[in-house]
C-alpha positions in Angstrom: -6.1 -64.2 38.2 -4.3 -64.3 41.4 -3.8 -61.7 44.1 -6.6 -59.5 42.6 -4.6 -58.2 39.7 -6.5 -57.3 36.6 -4.9 -56.6 33.3 -5.9 -53.3 31.8 -5.7 -54.6 28.2 -3.1 -55.2 25.6 0.1 -53.2 26.0 1.2 -51.3 23.0 4.8 -50.1 22.4 5.2 -46.3 22.4 4.8 -44.6 19.0 8.2 -44.0 17.4 8.9 -40.6 15.8 10.2 -40.6 12.3 13.8 -39.4 12.2 14.9 -37.3 9.3 17.8 -38.9 7.4 21.2 -37.1 7.2 21.3 -35.0 4.1 23.7 -36.1 1.3 26.8 -33.9 0.7 25.1 -32.6 -2.4 22.0 -31.6 -0.5 24.0 -29.8 2.1 26.0 -28.0 -0.7 22.8 -26.9 -2.3 21.5 -25.4 0.9 24.8 -23.7 1.5 24.7 -22.3 -2.1 21.2 -21.0 -1.6 22.2 -19.3 1.7 24.9 -16.9 0.6 26.3 -15.0 3.5 25.7 -17.9 5.9 27.9 -20.8 7.0 25.5 -23.8 7.0 26.0 -27.2 8.7 24.0 -30.2 9.5 23.7 -31.1 13.2 23.4 -34.9 13.5 22.6 -34.6 17.2 19.8 -32.1 16.8 18.7 -33.4 13.4 18.6 -29.9 12.0 20.4 -27.5 9.8 22.3 -24.7 11.6 23.2 -21.4 9.8 25.6 -18.9 11.1 25.4 -15.4 9.7 28.7 -14.1 8.3 27.4 -10.6 7.5 26.6 -9.3 11.0 28.9 -8.0 13.7 27.3 -10.1 16.4 26.3 -13.7 16.5 23.2 -14.7 14.6 22.3 -18.3 14.4 19.3 -20.0 12.8 18.2 -23.7 13.3 15.7 -25.5 11.1 15.1 -29.2 10.4 13.5 -28.3 7.1 16.0 -27.0 4.5 13.3 -25.0 2.6 12.3 -23.3 5.8 15.9 -22.5 6.7 16.5 -20.9 3.2 13.3 -18.8 3.7 14.4 -17.7 7.1 17.9 -16.8 5.9 16.4 -14.6 3.2 14.0 -12.9 5.7 16.9 -12.2 8.1 19.1 -10.8 5.3 16.3 -8.5 4.1 15.7 -7.3 7.7 19.3 -6.6 8.3 19.7 -4.8 4.9 16.8 -2.6 5.7 17.7 -1.8 9.3 14.8 -3.7 10.8 15.0 -5.6 14.1 15.9 -9.2 13.7 14.3 -11.9 15.9 15.9 -15.2 15.1 
């Protein structure tokens, strides 16, 4: 040891977060088919599905990395709009 420097211990690299793979064209088509009334796309930059409502006068956009959760949220929003309830997306 020189100059009074002590090592704190072994240095570990930062933990890497798992990155979701891009969906196949068939997977994206299945999500689109399940979300009627929505235009669905995959955002490579954000690593999430984005759904744009086509049944509302104003913009309504949902983002979800999990396709099952996106489909659930699409159904919930469509139900709320059909029954005149407030929508918080």
